N, C-alpha and C positions, 0 to 999 in steps of 0.2 A: 504494500500500500504506500510505503514511503518512496517517493520518486527522487527526492533530492533533499539532503540535510545541509544547511548552511550555518556555520558558526561564525558570528561576527565578533571580533575582539576589539573593544573600544579602548585600546591602549591600557589594558589591565595591568595592575602592579601587585596583585595578590598571589601570583603563581597559579591562577586557575587554569591557564592553558595546559598545565601539566596533566590535567584530568583527561585530556584527549590522547595522551600517550597510551598506546596499546588498545585504543578504541577500535572494535571490529566493525563498527557501523560506518559505511561509506559516507564521507562528508567533505564539504568544501570549507576551507578556513580562510576567512578574510580578516586581515590584521590592519587596523587603522593606526596611523601615526599620531592621532589625537582622539580624544573622546568626542565623538560627533553627536552624542545624545541617543536616546532610545529610539525616537521616531525615525531619525535619519538612518540609523543602523538597520532598523527593520526594513526600510525602503531599499537599502543597499542589498540586504540579503534576499529580498524578493525579486530584485531586478533580473530579468531574463528567464524567470520560471515559466514553464508551460503546464504546470500542474493545474488541476481544476480547483484545488483548495490550497490555501496558505495557512500554516499554523505559526503564530508568533508566540514564543515561549520564553518566559523569564529564566535566567540562569539558575535560579533557586527553586525550579519546578522539575519534578520527576513524573514521567508518565507511567501509567499502568497498562496492562495488556488490552484493555478495552477503551483506553482514553481517546483514541482516534476513530476506531471502527464504529462506535456507537453514534457519535454526533454526525459523522459523514453519512452513515446509513440513514439517519433522520433527515438530513438535508437532501439526500437523493430520493427520498420517498415521494410518491405522487402527492401533490397538494402543498408541498413545502418549497416550491420553487422561489418564493419571495423571502425565505429565510436566508439572509445573507451573512449573518454572524452567529456563531454558537460558542457557548461556554459550558463547562461541566463542573461537577462538584470538586471543590478544592479542599483538601484535608490539611489542617495546620500541624504544628509540631507535636500536638497531642493526638494526632490522627482523628480529630473531630472535624465535622463539616464546618467550614468557615463561611462568613458572609462574603460573597463575591459578585453580587449584583447591585446595581445602583439605579436611582432615578436620574433623569437629566437635571442638572442643577438649575433651580429657579432663583429668582431674586431673593425670596424669603429664605430659602435654604442656604444660600451663600452668605447672606447677612447674619443668619443665626449661627453658622459655623464660624465666621470671622469674629463675631462679637462674643461668642460663648453663650448666647441666649438660647441656643438649642438645648443646652443642658437644663436651664431654668424653666423654659416654656416649650417643651417638645411638641405640644399640640399646635402652637403658633409657628414654630420654626423647625419643621421636620428635617431629619438628616437625609442626605442623599443616599447613604448606604441603607439597604433594605434589611435592617437588623431585626425587624419585627417578624420576619419570615425565616423559617428554619432551613430553607433550601433543600427540603427532603422530597420535593415534587418538581417536575418539569413545568416550565411556564415561560410565556412570552414576557420579556423585560425591556426596559429602556436600554440598558447596556450591561455587558459583562466586563470584568476587569481584564487588563491586558496581560496578566500572568499566563493565561491560556486563552488565546484569541484566535479562533478558527474562522476564516472568512473566504468567501468565494473569490477566486482570483479575478474573475470578470468584474466584480463589484470593486475590488481593490484598485484595479486599473482605471475603472470608470471615475472613481473619486480622486485619482492621482495619488493614492497611497496616503500615509500619515502626513499631516502638516508638520514639516520639519522645524518650524518655529517653536514648537513645543519640545524643549530639550528632553524633558522627562515629566511625567504626570499630565493628565488631561488629554494626551494625544488620542487615546482610545475613546474618551468621552466625545471629543470633537468629531472623530471619525464616525462613531455610532450615530451621532445626531445628524451628521450630513447624510448618512445612509438612510435614516428614518425619513428625512425630508425628500428623499428620492423614492420612497415607498417600500424600503426594505425593512425586514424584521430581525431583531436580535432575540435569540432563544437560549434559555438555560436548560441543560439536560442533566437530570438527577441520576440517571442510570449509568453514568461513567464517572470515574474519579481520577484525580491526579494529586500528588503531594506538592504543597506550596509552603515553603518555609516563611516567606513574607519579609519584605524589606531587606532581602539578602544583599543587595548591592549598595545600600545606603545607610545601614544601621550604625556604621562606624563614623558617619559624618552627619549627625543629626542637624547641626546648624545649616550646613549646605543643603540638606534635604528640605528644610523649611524654606530656604531661599528659592529653590527650584519649584516647590509647590506653589508658593504665593506668586512667583513670576508667571507660572503657567496659568494660574487662576486669573490674573490680570489680563493676560492675552485672551483667555477664553471669554471673559465677559465683554471685552472690547469687540470681539468677533461675533458674539451671539446675542447679547442683550442690547436694548436700545441705549442711546447715549446717556440719558439721565440716570437710568438704573445702573449702568456700568460705572459711571462716575461715583455713585454712592458706594457701591461695592469696593471700588478701588480705594476710596478715602478711608472706609472702615478697615480694610485690609492693611493699609499702610500706617494708620495712626491709632486706631482703637484696638486692633487685634494684638499688637505687641504688649500693650499695657495690660490687656485682659490675660494674656498668657503669663506675664510676670506676676501679676496679682495672684492668679491661681497657683502658680508655683510657690509663692510665698506661703500661702495657706497650707500647701502640701509639704512644706519644708523640703523642696526639691531644687537645690542650688544648681544642679546639672542642667535642669530645664531652663532656668534663668540664663545661664551661660550660653546654651544653645540658641535661645531666643535672641539674645543680644547679637550673637555672631551672625545668625541668619539674617536679621534685619539690617545690620550694618552692611552686609554683603549686598542685600537687595537695594538699599538706598544708594550705595556706591555705584551699583550697576545702573540704576535709573538716572542718577546724576550724569554718569558717563554718556548714556544714550541722549539725554537732553543737551549736553554740550556738543555732541556730534551733530545733532539736528541744528543747533544754532550756528555751527561752523559750516553747515551745508554738506557734511560728509556722511550723514545718515541716509544715504540713498538706498531705495529698495527695501526699506524696513517694513512698509505696509502697516499692519496692525501690531507689529512687534512692540512690546511694552518698553 
């Protein structure tokens, strides 16, 4: 069933390439001389494929014997021609089914998440993650997370792949929303499983992870929300959220969280200031909606 396996190394420094030594699975290895980001690396790996389906898999995810056969059979079944994206059950480090499906982020969801109000008033500010659902049955969903992201190649090419402006985070949300607007369906399959450790590529750099997440959120709202709503989300993300995070960390006596928050937001403000200066100097050509 596997036609081609492509491993893209984004200038790793953790020795993970050694895992391929002695691997008996035929594969192509692409080594980048810089970290191009998740979306760009996925597009790079998919380039030139002639397979009917493309599976994008996080490096901290392991497949089971039915991980591919079940969702592909579902997508091949009569009546499922408009199912363009599939996800499956993801088991966490305790081998329990984890939450892997989300709603498309709305204005209220984003404001609640950025401000922390989703914890105080979950009814008014629902979470994007479908945590209220046990993921024990198959269902149509808004989006499945990118740790296991099975997509029809025809759809992937029609949409031009992932938007490479999303370095990491939100790239699959953006792709799934664009697919939905074209009339395609995302579906979650509960009859197949894969193991997903979670945050395996970023857990040692939590400050940088926060920077990447908020930067991608800003790009997402500029791309998909109307301008007034996007501006409110951006202002809350930049000025209210860091304060809310630090206050919460103080109550929890978590100095590490405070340190990571400060580092992440210093990196974000430095980045945004740099982009603004480039724009003023007239060197920020071709940035489009990039924050």
